C-alpha positions in Angstrom: -43.6 36.1 -13.9 -43.8 33.7 -16.8 -40.3 32.5 -16.3 -41.1 31.8 -12.6 -44.2 29.8 -13.6 -42.2 27.8 -16.1 -39.6 27.0 -13.4 -42.3 25.8 -11.0 -43.8 23.6 -13.7 -40.4 22.1 -14.3 -39.9 21.3 -10.6 -43.4 19.8 -10.6 -42.5 17.6 -13.6 -39.3 16.5 -12.0 -41.2 15.5 -8.8 -43.9 13.7 -10.8 -41.5 11.9 -13.0 -39.7 10.5 -10.0 -42.7 10.0 -7.7 -42.0 6.3 -7.3 -38.5 7.1 -6.2 -39.7 9.7 -3.8 -42.3 7.4 -2.3 -39.7 4.7 -1.9 -37.3 6.9 -0.1 -40.0 8.3 2.2 -41.3 4.8 2.9 -37.8 3.4 3.6 -36.8 6.3 5.8 -40.1 6.3 7.8 -40.2 2.6 8.1 -36.6 2.6 9.4 -37.3 5.3 11.9 -40.4 3.4 13.1 -38.4 0.2 13.4 -35.6 2.1 15.3 -38.1 3.7 17.6 -39.6 0.3 18.6 -36.5 -1.8 18.5 -33.6 0.5 19.6 -32.6 0.5 23.3 -34.2 3.5 25.0 -32.0 6.1 26.7 -33.9 7.5 29.8 -33.5 10.7 31.8 -33.7 10.3 35.5 -34.2 13.5 37.5 -34.2 14.7 41.1 -34.3 18.1 42.9 -31.8 19.2 45.6 -32.3 22.4 47.6 -29.6 24.4 49.4 -31.1 26.7 52.0 -29.5 30.0 53.3 -28.7 30.4 57.0 -31.0 32.4 59.2 -30.6 36.1 58.9 -29.5 36.6 62.6 -26.3 34.7 62.0 -23.4 35.5 59.6 -23.6 33.9 56.2 -22.4 30.3 56.3 -19.0 29.7 54.7 -20.4 26.6 53.0 -23.1 28.6 51.3 -20.4 31.1 50.1 -18.7 28.2 48.5 -21.8 26.7 46.9 -23.4 29.9 45.7 -21.9 32.9 43.9 -23.2 36.2 42.4 -22.8 35.0 38.8 -25.5 32.9 37.2 -23.2 30.0 36.4 -21.0 30.2 39.4 -23.5 28.5 41.7 -24.1 25.6 39.3 -20.4 25.2 38.7 -19.5 25.1 42.4 -22.4 22.7 43.1 -21.3 20.4 40.2 -17.7 20.5 41.3 -18.7 19.1 44.7 -21.5 16.8 43.5 -19.3 15.1 40.8 -16.2 15.1 42.9 -13.9 12.2 42.3 -14.4 10.7 45.8 -18.2 10.7 45.4 -18.2 9.4 41.8 -15.7 6.6 42.5 -17.8 5.5 45.4 -21.0 5.4 43.2 -19.2 3.5 40.4 -17.9 0.8 42.8 -21.1 0.5 44.8 -23.3 0.1 41.7 -20.7 -1.8 39.6 -20.8 0.8 36.8 -17.3 -0.4 35.8 -18.6 -3.9 35.2 -20.5 -4.5 31.9 -21.9 -7.6 30.4 -24.7 -8.3 27.8 -25.9 -11.2 30.0 -26.1 -9.3 33.3 -28.7 -6.7 34.2 -28.2 -4.0 36.8 -29.9 -6.1 39.4 -27.8 -9.1 38.4 -24.5 -7.2 38.9 -25.3 -6.7 42.6 -23.7 -10.1 43.1 -20.3 -8.4 42.7 -19.4 -6.8 46.1 -16.3 -4.6 46.1 -14.8 -6.5 43.2 -11.4 -5.1 42.5 -8.8 -6.1 39.8 -5.2 -5.0 40.1 -5.4 -3.6 36.6 -4.8 -0.1 35.3 -7.1 -0.4 32.3 -9.6 -3.2 31.7 -9.9 -7.0 31.6 -12.2 -9.3 29.7 -13.2 -12.1 32.0 -15.8 -14.8 32.3 -17.7 -16.3 35.3 -19.5 -19.5 35.8 -22.0 -20.0 38.6 -22.3 -23.4 40.2 -24.7 -24.4 43.0 -22.1 -23.9 45.8 -19.3 -22.0 44.3 -18.3 -19.9 41.3 -15.3 -19.6 39.0 -13.8 -16.5 37.4 -11.6 -17.1 34.4 -9.2 -14.9 32.4 -8.6 -16.2 28.8 -9.7 -19.7 29.9 -7.5 -19.8 33.0 -9.2 -19.9 36.4 -8.1 -17.0 38.6 -10.7 -17.4 41.3 -12.7 -20.4 42.5 -14.5 -19.7 45.8 -17.7 -20.2 47.7 -20.4 -17.6 47.7 -20.4 -14.8 50.4 -16.8 -15.5 51.2 -14.2 -12.8 50.7 -11.3 -13.7 48.4 -8.1 -12.0 47.5 -5.0 -13.0 45.5 -2.4 -11.2 43.4 -4.9 -10.5 40.6 -8.3 -10.0 42.1 -10.2 -9.4 45.3 -13.8 -9.0 46.5 -16.9 -11.0 47.3 -19.6 -12.7 45.2 -23.1 -13.4 46.4 -25.2 -16.2 45.1 -27.4 -15.1 42.1 -31.1 -15.0 42.5 -31.6 -15.3 38.7 -31.6 -19.0 37.9 -30.8 -18.3 34.3 -27.3 -17.4 35.2 -26.4 -20.9 36.6 -24.4 -23.4 34.6 -23.6 -20.8 31.9 -20.4 -19.1 31.0 -21.0 -15.4 31.3 -18.5 -12.9 29.8 -18.0 -9.6 31.4 -15.6 -6.7 31.2 -14.0 -5.1 34.2 -12.7 -1.5 33.8 -10.6 0.4 36.2 -13.0 2.8 38.0 -10.6 5.7 37.5 -11.0 5.3 33.7 -14.8 4.9 33.9 -15.0 8.1 36.1 -14.0 10.4 33.2 -17.0 9.4 31.1 -19.4 8.7 34.0 -19.5 12.3 35.2 -20.7 13.4 31.7 -23.9 11.4 32.3 -24.9 14.0 35.0 -26.5 17.3 34.0 -27.1 20.0 36.6 -29.1 23.1 36.3 -30.2 25.8 38.8 -33.6 27.5 39.3 -31.9 30.8 40.1 -28.6 32.0 41.6 -28.9 32.6 45.3 -26.9 35.8 45.0 -29.7 37.3 43.0 -32.6 35.6 44.7 -33.3 36.6 48.3 -36.2 34.0 48.6 -35.7 32.2 51.9 -36.3 28.9 50.1 -32.7 29.1 48.7 -31.5 27.7 45.5 -32.9 24.5 43.9 -30.8 22.4 41.6 -32.2 19.9 39.1 -29.9 16.9 38.7 -30.4 14.6 35.6 -28.8 11.3 34.9 -28.9 9.4 31.6 -29.2 5.6 31.5 -30.5 2.7 29.4 -31.8 1.1 32.6 -34.3 3.2 34.5 -33.9 1.0 37.6 -30.2 1.5 37.6 -30.6 5.2 36.9 -33.0 5.8 39.9 -30.8 3.8 42.3 -27.6 5.5 41.1 -29.1 9.0 41.3 -30.6 8.5 44.8 -27.3 7.0 46.1 -25.3 9.9 44.6 -27.7 12.4 46.3 -27.3 10.7 49.6 -23.5 10.6 49.2 -23.5 14.3 48.4 -25.7 15.1 51.3 -23.6 13.0 53.7 -20.4 14.8 52.5 -22.0 18.2 53.0 -23.2 17.3 56.5 -19.8 15.9 57.4 -18.0 19.0 56.1 -20.3 21.4 58.0 -20.1 19.3 61.2 -16.3 19.1 61.1 -16.1 22.9 60.4 -18.5 23.7 63.3 -16.7 21.3 65.7 -13.3 22.8 64.9 -14.7 26.3 65.3 -16.2 25.4 68.7 -12.9 23.9 69.9 -11.1 27.1 68.9 -13.7 29.3 70.6 -13.6 27.3 73.8 -9.9 27.8 74.1 -10.2 31.5 73.4 -13.2 32.0 75.8 -11.2 30.2 78.6 -8.2 32.5 78.0 -10.3 35.7 77.8 -12.3 34.7 80.8 -9.1 34.4 82.9 -7.9 37.8 81.6 -11.3 39.3 82.5 -11.0 38.0 86.1 -7.5 39.4 86.4 -8.5 42.8 85.1 -11.6 43.0 87.3 -9.5 42.0 90.3 -7.0 44.7 89.5 -9.7 47.3 89.2 -11.2 46.1 92.6 -7.9 46.2 94.3 -7.1 49.7 92.9 -10.5 51.0 94.1 -9.9 49.5 97.6 -6.4 51.0 97.8 -7.6 54.5 96.7 -10.8 55.0 98.6 -10.0 58.7 98.5 -10.5 58.9 94.7 -13.5 61.0 93.9 -15.1 59.9 90.6 -17.1 63.0 90.1 -19.7 63.6 87.4 -17.1 65.2 85.1 -14.9 62.1 85.2 -17.9 59.8 84.7 -18.9 62.0 81.8 -15.5 61.6 80.1 -15.6 57.8 80.4 -19.1 57.6 78.9 -18.2 60.1 76.1 -15.1 58.1 75.2 -17.1 54.9 74.9 -19.8 56.5 72.9 -17.3 58.2 70.5 -15.5 54.8 70.0 -18.8 53.1 69.2 -19.6 55.8 66.6 -16.2 55.4 65.1 -16.8 51.7 64.7 -20.2 52.3 63.0 -18.7 54.8 60.6 -15.9 52.4 59.7 -18.5 49.8 58.7 -20.3 52.4 56.5 -17.0 53.4 54.9 -16.2 49.7 54.1 -19.7 49.2 52.6 -19.5 52.5 50.6 -16.1 51.6 49.1 -17.8 48.7 47.3 -20.4 50.9 45.8 -18.9 54.3 45.3 -15.6 55.8 44.1 -13.2 57.6 46.5 -14.3 60.9 44.9 -18.0 60.3 45.5 -19.6 62.9 47.8 -21.2 60.2 50.0 -17.9 58.5 50.5 -16.1 61.7 51.3 -18.8 62.7 53.9 -18.2 59.4 55.7 -14.4 60.1 55.8 -15.1 63.6 57.2 -17.4 62.1 59.9 -14.6 59.7 60.9 -12.0 62.4 61.1 -14.4 64.5 63.2 -15.0 61.6 65.6 -11.2 60.9 65.8 -10.7 64.6 66.8 -13.4 64.2 69.5 -11.7 61.1 70.8 -8.4 62.8 70.9 -9.9 65.8 72.7 -11.4 63.5 75.3 -8.1 61.7 75.8 -6.4 65.0 76.3 -9.0 65.9 78.9 -8.4 62.6 80.6 -4.6 63.3 80.7 -5.3 66.6 82.6 -6.9 64.6 85.4 -5.0 63.5 88.4 -2.8 60.4 87.9 -5.0 58.3 90.1 -8.1 59.1 88.1 -6.3 58.4 84.8 -5.2 54.9 86.1 -8.8 54.2 87.2 -10.1 55.1 83.8 -7.5 52.9 82.0 -8.3 49.9 84.2 -12.1 50.5 83.7 -11.7 50.7 79.9 -9.6 47.5 79.8 -12.3 45.6 81.7 -15.0 46.9 79.4 -13.1 45.9 76.2 -12.4 42.4 77.6 -16.0 42.0 78.6 -17.1 42.9 75.0 -14.7 40.4 73.5 -15.9 37.7 75.9 -19.5 38.4 75.0 -18.8 38.1 71.3 -17.0 34.8 71.7 -19.8 33.3 73.7 -22.3 34.4 71.1 -20.2 33.0 68.3 -19.9 29.7 70.1 -23.6 29.5 70.5 -24.0 30.1 66.7 -21.6 27.2 65.9 -23.2 25.0 68.5 -26.6 25.4 66.8 -25.0 24.8 63.4 -23.4 21.6 64.6 -26.7 20.4 65.9 -28.7 21.2 62.8 -26.5 20.5 59.8 -29.4 19.0 57.9 -30.9 22.4 57.6 -28.8 23.8 54.8 -29.1 20.9 52.3 -32.2 18.7 51.6 -33.5 16.4 48.8 -36.9 17.7 47.5 -37.5 14.9 44.9 -35.9 11.5 44.8 -34.9 10.1 41.5 -37.8 9.6 39.0 -38.0 8.9 35.2 -38.6 12.3 33.7 -38.6 11.3 30.1 -37.0 9.3 27.2 -34.0 11.0 25.6 -33.8 8.7 22.6 -35.3 7.5 20.5 -38.3 9.8 20.7 -41.6 9.5 18.8 -40.8 12.8 17.2 -38.0 11.0 15.4 -40.6 9.3 13.1 -42.2 12.6 12.2 -38.8 14.3 11.7 -37.6 11.4 9.6 -40.8 11.6 7.5 -40.5 15.3 6.9 -36.7 15.2 6.2 -37.2 12.3 3.8 -39.8 14.2 1.8 -37.5 17.3 1.7 -34.3 15.3 0.8 -36.0 13.1 -1.8 -37.6 16.1 -3.3 -34.3 17.9 -3.6 -32.7 14.7 -5.0 -35.5 14.5 -7.6 -35.0 18.2 -8.5 -31.2 17.9 -8.9 -31.6 14.7 -10.9 -34.1 16.3 -13.1 -31.9 19.3 -13.7 -28.6 17.5 -14.3 -29.1 13.7 -14.6 -32.6 12.8 -15.6 -33.3 12.0 -19.3 -35.8 14.0 -21.2 -39.3 12.5 -21.3 -41.2 15.0 -23.5 -40.4 16.9 -26.6 -41.6 20.1 -25.0 -38.5 20.0 -22.7 -36.3 20.9 -25.7 -37.9 24.3 -25.8 -36.8 24.8 -22.2 -33.2 23.8 -23.1 -33.0 26.1 -26.1 -35.6 28.0 -28.0 -33.4 28.7 -31.1 -33.6 25.1 -32.4 -36.9 23.8 -33.6 -38.3 20.3 -33.4 -38.6 18.7 -36.9 -40.4 15.7 -35.8 -41.4 13.2 -33.1 -41.0 9.5 -33.7 -43.1 7.2 -31.5 -41.7 4.0 -30.1 -41.2 1.3 -32.8 -39.1 -1.8 -33.3 -35.8 -0.6 -34.5 -34.3 -4.0 -35.1 -33.3 -4.0 -38.8 -36.3 -1.7 -39.6 -36.3 -1.0 -43.3 -40.0 -0.5 -43.8 -42.5 2.0 -42.4 -45.5 -0.2 -41.6 -47.0 1.8 -38.7 -49.3 4.8 -39.0 -47.7 6.7 -36.2 -44.2 5.9 -37.3 -45.1 7.0 -40.9 -46.6 10.2 -39.5 -43.4 10.9 -37.6 -41.1 10.3 -40.5 -43.2 12.4 -42.8 -43.1 15.2 -40.3 -39.3 15.0 -40.3 -39.2 15.2 -44.1 -41.5 18.1 -44.3 -39.3 19.9 -41.8 -36.2 19.1 -43.9 -37.8 20.4 -47.1 -38.9 23.6 -45.3 -35.3 24.2 -44.0 -33.9 23.6 -47.5 -36.5 25.9 -48.9 -35.5 28.6 -46.4 -31.8 28.2 -47.0 -32.1 27.9 -50.8 -29.4 25.2 -51.2 -28.9 23.6 -54.6 -27.4 20.5 -53.0 -29.2 18.6 -50.3 -26.6 17.0 -48.1 -27.9 16.3 -44.6 -26.4 14.5 -41.5 -28.1 12.8 -38.7 -26.1 12.6 -35.4 -26.7 12.1 -31.7 -24.9 12.8 -28.4 -24.3 9.2 -27.4 -24.9 5.7 -28.9 -28.3 3.9 -28.9 -30.4 7.0 -29.7 -31.8 5.3 -32.9 -29.7 7.4 -35.2 -29.0 4.6 -37.7 -32.6 3.5 -37.8 -33.9 7.0 -38.4 -31.3 7.7 -41.0 -32.3 4.5 -42.8 -36.0 5.2 -42.6 -35.7 8.8 -43.7 -33.6 7.8 -46.7 -36.1 5.1 -47.6 -39.1 7.5 -47.3 -37.3 10.0 -49.6 -36.7 7.3 -52.1 -40.4 6.2 -52.0 -41.3 9.8 -52.7 -39.3 9.7 -56.0 -36.1 11.3 -54.8 -32.9 9.7 -55.8 -31.3 9.2 -52.4 -27.8 8.1 -51.2 -27.4 6.8 -47.7 -23.8 6.9 -46.4 -22.8 5.0 -43.3 -20.2 7.4 -41.8 -20.0 5.6 -38.5 -16.7 3.9 -39.1 -16.7 2.3 -35.6 -20.1 0.7 -35.2 -21.9 1.3 -38.5 -24.4 -1.5 -39.3 -26.3 -0.3 -42.3 -24.8 -3.1 -44.4 -26.4 -5.6 -42.1 -29.8 -4.0 -42.3 -29.7 -4.1 -46.2 -27.8 -7.4 -46.3 -24.9 -6.0 -48.3 -21.1 -6.2 -47.8 -18.9 -3.5 -46.5 -16.6 -1.8 -49.0 -13.0 -0.8 -49.0 -11.5 2.7 -49.2 -10.3 1.9 -52.7 -13.8 0.8 -53.8 -15.3 4.0 -52.4 -13.0 6.2 -54.5 -13.8 4.2 -57.6 -17.5 5.1 -57.3 -18.8 7.0 -60.3 -21.9 7.7 -62.2 -21.4 4.6 -64.2 -20.8 2.4 -61.2 -23.8 3.5 -59.0 -25.8 0.4 -59.7 -23.3 -1.5 -57.6 -24.6 0.3 -54.5 -28.3 0.4 -55.3 -30.4 -1.4 -52.7 -33.9 -0.5 -53.9 -35.8 1.8 -56.2 -34.2 5.3 -55.9 -32.2 4.2 -52.8 -28.5 3.8 -52.8 -26.2 2.8 -49.9 -22.5 3.3 -49.3 -21.9 1.0 -46.4 -19.2 1.3 -43.8 -15.7 1.5 -45.3 -13.7 -1.3 -43.7 -10.0 -1.8 -43.0 -9.3 1.8 -42.3 -6.0 2.5 -40.5 -7.3 6.0 -39.5 -10.9 7.1 -40.2 -10.1 10.7 -39.2 -7.5 11.0 -42.0 -10.1 9.7 -44.5 -12.6 12.3 -43.6 -10.2 15.2 -43.5 -8.8 14.3 -46.9 -9.7 16.7 -49.7 -10.2 13.6 -51.9 -13.1 12.5 -49.7 -14.8 15.9 -49.9 -14.3 15.9 -53.6 -15.9 12.5 -53.9 -18.9 13.6 -51.9 -19.4 16.7 -54.0 -19.1 14.6 -57.1 -21.7 12.2 -55.9 -24.0 15.0 -54.8 -24.5 15.9 -58.5 -26.0 12.5 -59.1 -28.5 12.5 -56.2 -31.4 14.6 -55.0 -30.5 13.8 -51.3 -27.4 12.5 -49.5 -28.1 11.3 -46.0 -25.1 10.8 -43.6 -25.5 8.4 -40.8 -22.7 9.7 -38.5 -21.2 8.5 -35.3 -22.3 10.1 -31.9 -20.8 13.6 -31.7 -19.7 13.2 -28.1 -18.0 9.9 -28.8 -16.1 10.2 -32.1 -14.3 13.2 -33.6 -15.0 12.0 -37.2 -18.5 13.4 -36.9 -17.2 17.0 -36.7 -15.8 16.7 -40.2 -18.9 15.1 -41.6 -21.0 17.9 -40.1 -18.8 20.4 -41.9 -19.5 18.7 -45.3 -23.3 18.8 -44.8 -25.5 21.8 -45.3 -28.2 20.5 -42.9 -27.4 18.8 -39.6 -30.1 17.1 -37.5 -29.7 16.1 -33.9 -31.5 13.0 -32.7 -32.5 12.6 -29.0 -34.0 9.5 -27.5 -36.8 9.5 -25.0 -35.8 8.6 -21.5 -32.1 8.2 -22.5 -30.6 11.5 -23.7 -29.9 13.9 -20.8 -30.1 17.7 -21.0 -26.5 18.0 -20.0 -25.6 15.9 -23.1 -27.6 18.2 -25.3 -25.9 21.3 -23.9 -22.5 19.7 -24.4 -23.3 18.6 -28.0 -24.5 22.1 -28.9 -21.2 23.5 -27.5 -19.3 21.2 -29.9 -21.5 22.4 -32.8 -20.7 26.0 -31.8 -17.0 25.4 -31.7 -17.1 24.4 -35.3 -19.1 27.5 -36.2 -22.3 25.4 -36.6 -25.6 24.9 -34.9 -28.0 22.0 -35.1 -30.7 22.8 -37.7 -33.3 20.8 -35.9 -34.2 18.2 -33.3 -35.7 14.8 -33.9 -37.3 13.3 -30.8 -37.1 9.5 -31.0 -38.8 6.6 -29.3 -41.5 8.7 -27.6 -43.7 6.6 -25.2 -45.5 6.9 -22.0 -43.1 7.7 -19.2 -42.6 5.2 -16.4 -42.3 6.5 -12.9 -45.4 8.5 -12.1 -49.1 8.6 -12.6 -51.1 11.1 -14.6 -48.4 11.7 -17.2 -48.7 15.3 -18.4 -52.3 16.1 -17.4 -51.1 17.9 -14.2 -48.6 20.2 -15.8 -51.0 22.9 -17.0 -48.6 23.3 -19.9 -50.1 23.2 -23.4 -46.9 22.0 -25.1 -46.5 18.9 -22.9 -50.1 18.0 -23.3 -50.0 18.6 -27.0 -47.2 16.1 -27.6 -48.7 13.6 -25.2 -52.1 13.7 -26.8 -50.7 13.6 -30.3 -48.2 10.8 -29.9 -49.1 8.8 -26.8 -52.8 8.4 -26.3 -54.9 5.9 -28.3 -57.6 8.5 -28.6 -55.6 10.3 -31.3 -57.0 9.3 -34.6 -54.7 9.9 -37.6 -57.1 8.9 -40.2 -59.8 11.3 -39.0 -57.2 14.1 -39.1 -56.1 13.5 -42.7 
């Protein structure tokens, strides 16, 4: 539970430390979305409703409905869409409304001046047009390809069509660029602007209202969208009416020819029956014969009904199902009855058999004739009422704005808060410099903080003339003495290093050495940064050579004395290889020799992540201090430096937090953390209310 609380506090600190960045990101993202919402071209959705009604129940289901509507949920929509967005309809819409002509200077209404404009191009052409009072000129790459009067058809080897005189006066005496694309190319993308959805598939909805399709069209110009959608609906309606009308007309023509043929056959059969009856007046059609005729007709009717039931059952049941088998048995029984009746008829006299045959032929032909007449009546009604199956419920209207929506502003605001918060957390975890000494305990709790040095002027600082600075240096020295007391070393050789340059390592090394000297300790400060060491500049002395370094002895120490009890070995110059110097046994022997003459030896080393020399110096020291700078050193650099220490079998003996000052980037500093350590360091080293004199 405690670890979780600490993690939440760290996240809160990361957010507070970067509050200005978060506010900036949120402001920019929100302002951009607001500007986009008001300035961007709006994409509208134009909608309409089209209804397809089923045929009346007394007539067979219309073949057109079978094509439009299917039993699957998506089948009806797909079939409808296939017809609605058919190539013929779409190309007609594109050409009629000049969808294939685009220009930033021409609105949808302005483009109506182009009537059936057609270029003999397979792809697209970039043209320009100039409107004069009485004529116009169309140019291709500066060359005039058409110059004609308004409302006059024109045609040449490149272009054809008709141009009406613009009503918009702003178009006159102005060169207007426009792009003409082949309608076949535009068609591929144009159909994607239509979206079609269905209320319910007709196959699963027996409501007499039929199926309703919602058709949506996307456009940046609502006037264009409404006109295009209404025109497309009318084109679709006209194509449906034409298809139904043509189908009904063809069916009627076929039925008329069949009726005429069957009618002639019926007359012939009736005449044959009449003549037979006249020539055989002696035939006695008794009750038994009449009964056989009626029974045969009835059995045949029953067989037909059972056949229908069997056909229906085969779609619902398997062949082994009891219901299906019962129907088969019924049919077989009826067939046997029919055969028995036919056998009885065959036993009759030949004259009666012939009479029955002629009578049955007349009855069959009359039945066929009646069915054909009824079917013709059905298609005649269909031909006269083709508007009944398709109708437009709602003409085109603006149903909404697709983009940009007002919700974009809220979404942008919320996402910017989330994203900026995540960026702040990631920066805090891996890239943000430390801003409070208490953070070191979160990085590692095995290394203590020896002291905190507040912000001071490091430029050539050789004196401690500030109370807070003095307090910080004294805290470091107390920590050093405590460490030496715990380790019980007879020689006090300490090194100060940092992860990267500009952490104040040289200044703190100098000030600590000076303070030790002021306390009566004979102290030697060694500038071991052979690349950028500048201690000689701070004390205004000259650099020394490697030869002079090795000549140092007890008798020659006065040559390196810079003040009372303080001695300095400045940077050794003219080294061919500083690494070889450090790893030489002679160098270690010289340091051990000098350590006998001093109470403290303080090494000012190079940054550990920058120079390999530092590793050797740390091995010579018995106390290694790691300097971190406020708002500069990153936690990742601290982790990497500790790994280098560990590779040498060492560990930093303590941290020195340098240049502590009020963080920049958020308000409230550490008061909101609820963490005693953060508030402790802030109260002690940052706020003016802390009175050092009263606490001594």
